ZAMAR-292390 format. One line per field, with one value per atom (N, C-alpha, C): residue number from 1; residue in one letter; atom name; x, z, y. Coordinates in Angstrom, 3 decimals, padded with zeros to 6 digits. Atoms other than C-alpha are relative to their C-alpha. Layout:
resi	c(NUM; ...)
resn	c(A; ...)
name	c(CA; ...)
X	c(X; ...)
Z	c(Z; ...)
Y	c(Y; ...)
***
This chain:
resi	c(1; 1; 1; 2; 2; 2; 3; 3; 3; 4; 4; 4; 5; 5; 5; 6; 6; 6; 7; 7; 7; 8; 8; 8; 9; 9; 9; 10; 10; 10; 11; 11; 11; 12; 12; 12; 13; 13; 13; 14; 14; 14; 15; 15; 15; 16; 16; 16; 17; 17; 17; 18; 18; 18; 19; 19; 19; 20; 20; 20; 21; 21; 21; 22; 22; 22; 23; 23; 23; 24; 24; 24; 25; 25; 25; 26; 26; 26; 27; 27; 27; 28; 28; 28; 29; 29; 29; 30; 30; 30; 31; 31; 31; 32; 32; 32; 33; 33; 33; 34; 34; 34; 35; 35; 35; 36; 36; 36; 37; 37; 37; 38; 38; 38; 39; 39; 39; 40; 40; 40; 41; 41; 41; 42; 42; 42; 43; 43; 43; 44; 44; 44; 45; 45; 45; 46; 46; 46; 47; 47; 47; 48; 48; 48; 49; 49; 49; 50; 50; 50; 51; 51; 51; 52; 52; 52; 53; 53; 53; 54; 54; 54; 55; 55; 55; 56; 56; 56; 57; 57; 57; 58; 58; 58; 59; 59; 59; 60; 60; 60; 61; 61; 61; 62; 62; 62; 63; 63; 63; 64; 64; 64; 65; 65; 65; 66; 66; 66; 67; 67; 67; 68; 68; 68; 69; 69; 69; 70; 70; 70; 71; 71; 71; 72; 72; 72; 73; 73; 73; 74; 74; 74; 75; 75; 75; 76; 76; 76; 77; 77; 77; 78; 78; 78; 79; 79; 79; 80; 80; 80; 81; 81; 81; 82; 82; 82; 83; 83; 83; 84; 84; 84; 85; 85; 85; 86; 86; 86; 87; 87; 87; 88; 88; 88; 89; 89; 89; 90; 90; 90; 91; 91; 91; 92; 92; 92; 93; 93; 93; 94; 94; 94; 95; 95; 95; 96; 96; 96; 97; 97; 97; 98; 98; 98; 99; 99; 99; 100; 100; 100; 101; 101; 101; 102; 102; 102; 103; 103; 103; 104; 104; 104; 105; 105; 105; 106; 106; 106; 107; 107; 107; 108; 108; 108; 109; 109; 109; 110; 110; 110; 111; 111; 111; 112; 112; 112; 113; 113; 113; 114; 114; 114; 115; 115; 115; 116; 116; 116; 117; 117; 117; 118; 118; 118; 119; 119; 119; 120; 120; 120; 121; 121; 121; 122; 122; 122; 123; 123; 123; 124; 124; 124; 125; 125; 125; 126; 126; 126; 127; 127; 127; 128; 128; 128; 129; 129; 129; 130; 130; 130; 131; 131; 131; 132; 132; 132; 133; 133; 133; 134; 134; 134; 135; 135; 135; 136; 136; 136; 137; 137; 137; 138; 138; 138; 139; 139; 139; 140; 140; 140; 141; 141; 141; 142; 142; 142; 143; 143; 143; 144; 144; 144)
resn	c(M; M; M; P; P; P; A; A; A; L; L; L; V; V; V; A; A; A; G; G; G; C; C; C; L; L; L; L; L; L; A; A; A; L; L; L; G; G; G; V; V; V; A; A; A; S; S; S; A; A; A; A; A; A; K; K; K; A; A; A; V; V; V; E; E; E; G; G; G; C; C; C; P; P; P; I; I; I; S; S; S; Q; Q; Q; Q; Q; Q; T; T; T; L; L; L; K; K; K; T; T; T; Q; Q; Q; L; L; L; Q; Q; Q; Q; Q; Q; A; A; A; A; A; A; K; K; K; E; E; E; D; D; D; S; S; S; T; T; T; G; G; G; L; L; L; D; D; D; N; N; N; D; D; D; C; C; C; W; W; W; A; A; A; V; V; V; V; V; V; V; V; V; N; N; N; R; R; R; A; A; A; G; G; G; V; V; V; V; V; V; C; C; C; A; A; A; V; V; V; A; A; A; Y; Y; Y; S; S; S; G; G; G; E; E; E; N; N; N; T; T; T; G; G; G; S; S; S; Q; Q; Q; W; W; W; L; L; L; L; L; L; S; S; S; R; R; R; Q; Q; Q; I; I; I; A; A; A; A; A; A; A; A; A; K; K; K; A; A; A; F; F; F; T; T; T; A; A; A; N; N; N; G; G; G; L; L; L; S; S; S; L; L; L; D; D; D; D; D; D; A; A; A; A; A; A; T; T; T; S; S; S; T; T; T; A; A; A; W; W; W; R; R; R; L; L; L; R; R; R; M; M; M; K; K; K; L; L; L; T; T; T; L; L; L; G; G; G; P; P; P; S; S; S; V; V; V; A; A; A; S; S; S; A; A; A; G; G; G; N; N; N; D; D; D; R; R; R; I; I; I; T; T; T; L; L; L; N; N; N; N; N; N; A; A; A; T; T; T; G; G; G; H; H; H; P; P; P; H; H; H; C; C; C; P; P; P; N; N; N; D; D; D; A; A; A; G; G; G; T; T; T; Q; Q; Q; G; G; G; A; A; A; N; N; N)
name	c(N; CA; C; N; CA; C; N; CA; C; N; CA; C; N; CA; C; N; CA; C; N; CA; C; N; CA; C; N; CA; C; N; CA; C; N; CA; C; N; CA; C; N; CA; C; N; CA; C; N; CA; C; N; CA; C; N; CA; C; N; CA; C; N; CA; C; N; CA; C; N; CA; C; N; CA; C; N; CA; C; N; CA; C; N; CA; C; N; CA; C; N; CA; C; N; CA; C; N; CA; C; N; CA; C; N; CA; C; N; CA; C; N; CA; C; N; CA; C; N; CA; C; N; CA; C; N; CA; C; N; CA; C; N; CA; C; N; CA; C; N; CA; C; N; CA; C; N; CA; C; N; CA; C; N; CA; C; N; CA; C; N; CA; C; N; CA; C; N; CA; C; N; CA; C; N; CA; C; N; CA; C; N; CA; C; N; CA; C; N; CA; C; N; CA; C; N; CA; C; N; CA; C; N; CA; C; N; CA; C; N; CA; C; N; CA; C; N; CA; C; N; CA; C; N; CA; C; N; CA; C; N; CA; C; N; CA; C; N; CA; C; N; CA; C; N; CA; C; N; CA; C; N; CA; C; N; CA; C; N; CA; C; N; CA; C; N; CA; C; N; CA; C; N; CA; C; N; CA; C; N; CA; C; N; CA; C; N; CA; C; N; CA; C; N; CA; C; N; CA; C; N; CA; C; N; CA; C; N; CA; C; N; CA; C; N; CA; C; N; CA; C; N; CA; C; N; CA; C; N; CA; C; N; CA; C; N; CA; C; N; CA; C; N; CA; C; N; CA; C; N; CA; C; N; CA; C; N; CA; C; N; CA; C; N; CA; C; N; CA; C; N; CA; C; N; CA; C; N; CA; C; N; CA; C; N; CA; C; N; CA; C; N; CA; C; N; CA; C; N; CA; C; N; CA; C; N; CA; C; N; CA; C; N; CA; C; N; CA; C; N; CA; C; N; CA; C; N; CA; C; N; CA; C; N; CA; C; N; CA; C; N; CA; C; N; CA; C; N; CA; C; N; CA; C; N; CA; C; N; CA; C; N; CA; C; N; CA; C; N; CA; C; N; CA; C; N; CA; C; N; CA; C; N; CA; C; N; CA; C; N; CA; C; N; CA; C; N; CA; C; N; CA; C)
X	c(000.627; 074.132; -001.247; 001.294; 070.594; 000.401; -000.250; 070.776; -001.682; 001.322; 067.321; 000.429; 000.621; 066.025; -001.069; 001.227; 063.675; -000.173; 000.347; 062.070; -001.559; 001.475; 058.580; -000.643; 000.346; 057.933; -000.141; 000.008; 058.259; 001.426; -001.623; 061.277; -000.191; 000.192; 062.228; 001.235; -001.379; 064.852; 000.769; -001.035; 067.666; 001.118; -001.095; 070.438; 000.782; -000.704; 073.176; 001.332; -001.492; 076.810; 000.751; -000.723; 077.892; 000.355; -000.424; 079.551; 000.428; -001.031; 080.515; 000.366; -000.625; 080.930; -000.025; -000.041; 081.949; -001.477; 001.017; 079.000; -001.428; 000.924; 076.666; -000.412; 000.335; 074.834; -000.136; 000.530; 074.173; 001.029; -000.768; 076.480; -001.499; 000.842; 074.905; -001.003; 000.113; 074.728; -001.062; 001.350; 072.485; -001.164; 000.988; 070.348; -000.794; 000.551; 069.441; -000.666; 000.473; 069.091; -001.080; 001.191; 066.640; -000.904; 000.851; 064.919; -000.705; 000.780; 064.182; -000.885; 001.062; 063.057; -001.316; 001.307; 060.643; -001.069; 001.053; 059.197; -000.572; 000.770; 058.725; -001.253; 001.052; 056.738; -001.185; 000.458; 054.979; -001.748; 001.390; 050.916; -000.946; 001.136; 049.199; -000.365; 000.378; 048.943; 000.268; 000.013; 050.075; 001.240; -001.498; 053.758; 000.977; -000.572; 055.139; 001.805; -001.223; 059.210; 000.207; -000.459; 060.807; 001.305; -001.710; 063.702; 000.212; -000.403; 065.472; 001.369; -001.284; 068.038; 000.143; -000.464; 069.872; 001.196; -000.642; 071.259; 000.555; -000.326; 073.460; 000.085; 000.647; 073.012; 000.499; -000.715; 075.344; -001.012; 000.516; 073.087; 000.723; -000.714; 075.367; -000.486; 000.497; 073.788; 001.309; -000.919; 075.181; -000.159; 000.513; 073.377; -000.956; 001.079; 071.287; -000.753; -000.075; 069.365; -001.800; 001.142; 066.143; -000.533; 000.011; 064.395; -000.477; 000.128; 063.569; 001.330; -000.631; 065.477; 001.198; -000.915; 066.950; -000.742; 000.759; 066.438; -001.198; 000.908; 063.988; -001.296; 001.310; 061.640; -000.566; 000.827; 060.392; 000.030; -000.062; 059.374; 001.330; -001.188; 062.682; -000.408; 000.064; 061.257; -000.767; -000.252; 060.504; 001.061; -000.840; 064.138; 000.424; -000.101; 063.960; -000.649; 000.948; 060.747; 000.851; -000.175; 062.730; 001.422; -001.183; 065.998; -000.757; 000.773; 063.509; -000.507; 000.729; 061.839; 001.321; -001.070; 065.340; 000.582; -000.260; 066.474; -001.243; 000.865; 063.447; 000.060; -000.161; 063.345; 001.471; -001.095; 066.672; 000.116; 000.153; 066.178; -000.917; 000.940; 063.482; 000.289; -000.574; 065.510; 000.940; -001.317; 067.723; 000.896; -000.685; 070.341; -000.446; 000.681; 068.432; -001.208; 001.467; 065.268; -000.261; 000.656; 064.608; -001.225; 001.407; 061.726; -000.247; 000.429; 060.023; -000.958; 001.248; 057.673; -001.036; 000.710; 056.471; -001.155; 000.466; 054.912; -000.857; 001.026; 053.151; -001.024; 000.929; 051.658; -000.956; 000.986; 050.284; -000.750; 000.868; 049.015; -001.109; 000.620; 047.286; -001.181; 000.559; 045.998; -000.960; 000.808; 044.491; -000.732; 000.592; 043.600; -000.581; 000.751; 042.678; 001.088; -000.730; 044.051; 000.324; -000.399; 046.123; -000.554; 000.388; 044.829; 001.033; -000.783; 048.108; -000.494; 000.120; 047.243; -001.704; 001.421; 043.134; 000.431; -000.007; 042.704; 001.155; -001.406; 046.267; 000.362; -000.020; 045.990; 000.597; -000.220; 046.807; 001.287; -000.944; 049.400; 001.389; -001.583; 052.897; 000.981; -001.190; 056.126; 000.323; -000.310; 057.280; 001.693; -001.845; 060.833; 001.148; -000.757; 062.469; 000.019; -000.102; 061.651; -000.349; 000.360; 060.202; -001.272; 001.223; 057.189; -001.217; 001.251; 053.850; -000.575; 000.820; 051.300; -000.389; 000.863; 048.331; 000.372; -000.218; 049.013; -000.806; 000.541; 046.366; 000.441; -000.717; 048.544; 001.287; -001.274; 051.449; 000.199; -000.055; 052.923; -000.612; 000.579; 051.208; 000.561; -000.959; 052.564; -000.222; 000.299; 051.008; 000.763; -001.131; 053.251; 000.888; -001.025; 055.993; -000.191)
Z	c(000.307; -018.007; -000.827; 000.756; -019.264; -001.429; 001.159; -022.758; -000.704; 000.128; -024.213; -001.888; 001.408; -027.888; -000.651; 000.467; -030.316; -001.303; 001.541; -033.531; -000.017; 000.521; -035.409; 001.256; -000.937; -032.699; 001.086; -001.250; -029.764; 000.751; -000.335; -027.410; 001.123; -000.692; -025.422; 000.950; -000.792; -022.684; -000.164; 000.677; -023.482; 000.792; -000.616; -021.277; -000.511; 000.751; -022.599; 000.374; -000.260; -021.816; -001.287; 001.259; -025.412; -000.170; 000.132; -025.811; -001.412; 001.524; -029.376; -000.213; 000.096; -028.730; 001.577; -001.674; -025.034; 000.315; -000.904; -023.036; -000.765; 000.610; -025.773; 000.058; -000.223; -025.559; -001.222; 001.605; -029.465; -001.014; 001.196; -032.699; -000.676; 000.756; -035.387; -001.021; 001.000; -037.388; 000.818; -000.537; -034.580; 000.261; -000.431; -033.787; -001.702; 001.093; -037.730; -000.506; 000.492; -037.848; 000.943; -000.962; -034.531; -000.390; 000.415; -036.131; -000.854; 001.040; -039.180; 000.116; -000.697; -037.519; 000.896; -000.546; -035.361; -000.958; 001.169; -038.731; -000.781; 000.538; -039.964; 000.939; -000.750; -036.826; 000.489; -000.313; -036.988; -000.144; 000.254; -036.852; 000.065; 000.054; -037.031; -001.542; 001.247; -040.722; -001.078; 000.585; -041.921; -001.040; 000.316; -042.949; -000.416; -000.128; -042.449; 000.528; -000.170; -042.527; 001.192; -001.133; -039.549; 000.614; -000.391; -038.140; 001.755; -001.266; -034.655; 000.434; -000.409; -032.762; 001.878; -000.984; -029.783; 000.890; -000.918; -027.040; 001.481; -001.726; -023.727; 000.901; -001.227; -020.430; -000.008; 000.046; -021.522; -001.276; 001.258; -024.755; -001.416; 001.660; -027.521; -000.608; 000.915; -030.062; -000.601; 000.170; -030.531; -001.408; 001.621; -033.579; -000.486; 000.758; -036.278; -000.655; 000.675; -038.111; -000.649; 000.911; -040.732; -000.238; 000.396; -041.455; -001.718; 001.422; -045.207; -000.916; 000.760; -048.068; -000.024; 000.398; -048.375; 001.269; -000.729; -046.340; -000.451; 000.399; -048.756; -000.127; -000.123; -047.660; 001.223; -001.335; -044.427; -000.025; -000.146; -043.746; 000.623; -000.542; -042.988; 000.897; -001.064; -040.461; 001.174; -000.883; -038.541; 000.969; -000.433; -038.090; 001.341; -001.272; -035.984; 000.650; -001.267; -034.066; 000.913; -000.883; -032.835; 000.689; -000.641; -031.802; 001.069; -001.171; -029.936; 000.908; -001.014; -028.221; 000.466; -000.383; -027.558; 001.210; -000.933; -025.995; 000.963; -000.401; -024.285; 001.329; -000.888; -022.502; 000.931; -000.897; -021.736; 001.081; -000.571; -020.428; 001.184; -001.056; -017.989; 000.717; -000.750; -016.844; 001.083; -001.086; -013.773; -000.715; 000.352; -013.779; 000.506; -000.010; -012.308; 000.096; 000.357; -013.409; -001.591; 001.580; -017.491; -000.016; 000.494; -018.778; -001.301; 001.032; -021.702; -000.682; 000.244; -023.768; -000.511; 000.709; -025.129; 001.252; -001.276; -021.168; -000.330; 000.152; -022.080; -000.829; 001.108; -025.280; 000.535; -000.544; -023.459; 001.068; -000.641; -020.793; -000.376; 000.782; -022.956; -000.851; 001.242; -025.231; 001.269; -001.136; -021.586; 000.692; -000.775; -019.672; -000.323; 000.672; -021.799; 000.121; -000.219; -021.690; 001.251; -001.292; -018.431; 000.373; -000.666; -016.021; -000.573; 000.068; -016.876; -001.460; 001.337; -020.491; -000.492; 000.446; -020.008; 000.082; 000.222; -021.367; -000.335; 000.285; -022.368; -001.541; 001.368; -026.011; -000.927; 001.193; -027.595; 001.317; -000.566; -025.094; -000.244; 000.745; -026.363; 000.679; -001.208; -025.060; -000.761; 000.619; -025.694; -000.395; 000.395; -027.668; 000.983; -000.768; -026.073; 001.603; -001.611; -022.454; 000.631; -000.343; -022.313; 001.058; -001.056; -020.504; -000.981; 001.206; -021.972; 000.040; 000.270; -023.577; -001.117; 000.913; -025.728; -001.439; 001.261; -029.595; -000.541; 000.366; -029.838; 000.475; -000.614; -027.603; -000.363; 000.514; -029.674; -000.471; 000.206; -030.352; 000.923; -000.784; -027.585; 001.370; -001.015; -024.220; 000.884; -000.982; -022.389; -000.700; 000.354; -024.326; 000.551; -000.797; -022.642; 001.574)
Y	c(-001.607; 032.629; 000.212; 000.121; 032.938; 001.141; -001.051; 034.634; -000.187; -000.016; 035.381; 000.549; 000.145; 034.719; 000.593; -000.147; 036.188; -000.208; 000.092; 035.241; -000.598; -000.079; 034.904; 000.801; -000.551; 037.378; -000.069; 000.684; 035.731; 000.107; -000.175; 036.077; -001.372; 001.202; 032.810; -000.485; 000.325; 032.169; -001.017; 001.594; 029.827; 000.186; -000.113; 028.928; -001.598; 001.196; 026.262; 000.358; 000.079; 025.362; 000.457; -000.130; 025.230; 001.786; -001.187; 028.859; 000.333; -000.482; 029.919; 001.573; -001.104; 033.447; 000.537; -000.109; 034.628; 000.620; -000.383; 034.903; -000.425; 000.570; 033.716; -001.508; 001.280; 030.308; -000.856; 000.500; 029.705; 000.141; -000.452; 029.545; 000.614; -000.744; 031.516; -001.490; 001.271; 027.925; -000.961; 000.751; 026.200; 000.664; -000.506; 028.619; 000.179; -000.099; 028.931; -001.539; 001.541; 025.100; -000.205; 000.585; 024.956; 001.133; -000.761; 027.963; -000.573; 000.492; 026.419; -001.496; 001.009; 022.996; 000.662; -000.277; 024.930; 000.587; -000.325; 026.641; -001.101; 001.139; 023.300; -000.649; 000.448; 022.489; 000.894; -001.034; 025.314; -000.184; 000.479; 024.575; 000.923; -000.875; 027.915; 000.048; 000.283; 027.058; 001.423; -000.843; 030.469; -000.318; 000.263; 028.962; 001.174; -001.308; 032.231; -000.279; 000.125; 032.266; 001.123; -001.063; 034.200; 000.245; -000.208; 035.526; -000.041; 000.469; 034.716; 000.940; -000.552; 037.006; -000.260; 000.188; 036.177; 000.981; -001.091; 038.742; -000.801; 000.253; 038.314; 000.451; -000.842; 039.324; 001.595; -001.196; 042.330; 000.835; -000.272; 042.855; 000.178; 000.006; 041.979; -001.207; 000.810; 040.431; -001.361; 001.366; 036.802; -000.492; 000.760; 035.503; 000.680; -000.399; 036.471; -000.987; 001.139; 033.958; 000.048; 000.411; 033.144; -001.232; 001.858; 030.071; 000.106; -000.131; 031.267; -000.462; 000.055; 030.440; 000.826; -000.933; 033.720; 001.235; -001.234; 037.360; 000.366; -000.503; 038.112; -001.216; 001.361; 034.703; 000.895; -000.179; 036.673; 001.251; -001.405; 040.232; 000.599; -000.973; 042.481; 000.544; -000.361; 044.150; -000.794; 000.917; 041.043; -000.550; -000.456; 041.561; 000.671; -000.960; 044.231; -000.204; 000.150; 043.432; -001.269; 000.933; 040.245; 000.315; -000.484; 042.125; 000.980; -001.037; 044.740; -001.088; 000.822; 041.586; -000.641; 000.735; 040.108; 000.951; -000.522; 043.138; 000.535; -000.340; 043.970; -001.334; 001.046; 040.447; -000.073; 000.051; 040.723; 001.251; -001.410; 044.213; 000.027; -000.285; 043.411; -001.852; 001.322; 040.001; 000.114; -000.171; 039.424; -000.899; 001.135; 037.012; -001.557; 001.880; 034.115; 000.131; 000.245; 035.214; 000.520; -000.575; 035.195; 000.620; 000.029; 036.825; -000.359; 000.162; 035.968; 000.515; -001.040; 038.038; -001.362; 001.112; 034.721; -000.188; -000.013; 034.337; 001.086; -001.251; 037.941; -000.342; 000.526; 036.517; -001.130; 001.014; 033.346; 000.812; -000.467; 035.450; 000.964; -000.821; 037.814; -000.688; 000.807; 034.661; -000.676; 001.126; 032.797; 001.155; -000.586; 035.414; 001.590; -001.194; 038.658; 001.208; -001.475; 042.252; 000.008; -000.853; 043.366; 001.036; -001.060; 045.402; 001.428; -001.186; 047.777; 000.609; -000.609; 047.954; 000.432; -000.435; 048.701; 001.455; -001.641; 052.409; 000.296; -000.733; 052.983; -000.334; 000.196; 051.822; 001.093; -001.009; 055.147; 001.025; -000.929; 056.496; -000.454; 000.137; 056.911; 000.373; -000.571; 057.921; 000.955; -001.099; 061.396; -000.393; 000.548; 060.273; 001.248; -000.271; 063.321; 000.204; -000.082; 063.017; -001.356; 001.190; 059.526; -000.065; -000.305; 060.993; -000.778; 000.367; 059.184; 001.448; -000.796; 061.267; -000.352; 000.702; 061.018; 000.731; -000.536; 061.605; 001.050; -001.680; 064.394; 001.011; -001.185; 066.551; 000.246; -000.243; 066.320; 001.281; -001.130; 069.510; 001.174; -000.625; 070.900; 000.719; -000.210; 072.576; -001.050; 001.341; 069.583; -001.127; 001.073; 067.075; -000.219; 000.021; 067.672; -000.258)
***
């Protein structure tokens, strides 16, 4: 069963036979070890520590880990970003076709902005209705 991992602001599809928790492909300790190894191999030169979050296909959080010495070694907000990316990739995946937000990053870097995002950089969702609206219209009749 595919599971999804998000860390260092990327989400990657992962499948494994070893189940630490029902439906989860990885234990927290294995995730932490692999995340710390990936951080050591980082070639960006930024030397940023990061968070990783694993969710199973049901959206249950299986493991959360950080690469630094303690929780203060990396941006705390990155934990929420990693979780959001894991949930997003999971929600946009099928049982036989996992989606990775890392793919979107690669496509953006290699091909430039997508057609879907052209001109939409200021459109947000109305929290009450879920409909897109322009921030300048907030609080007006047209915003809903």
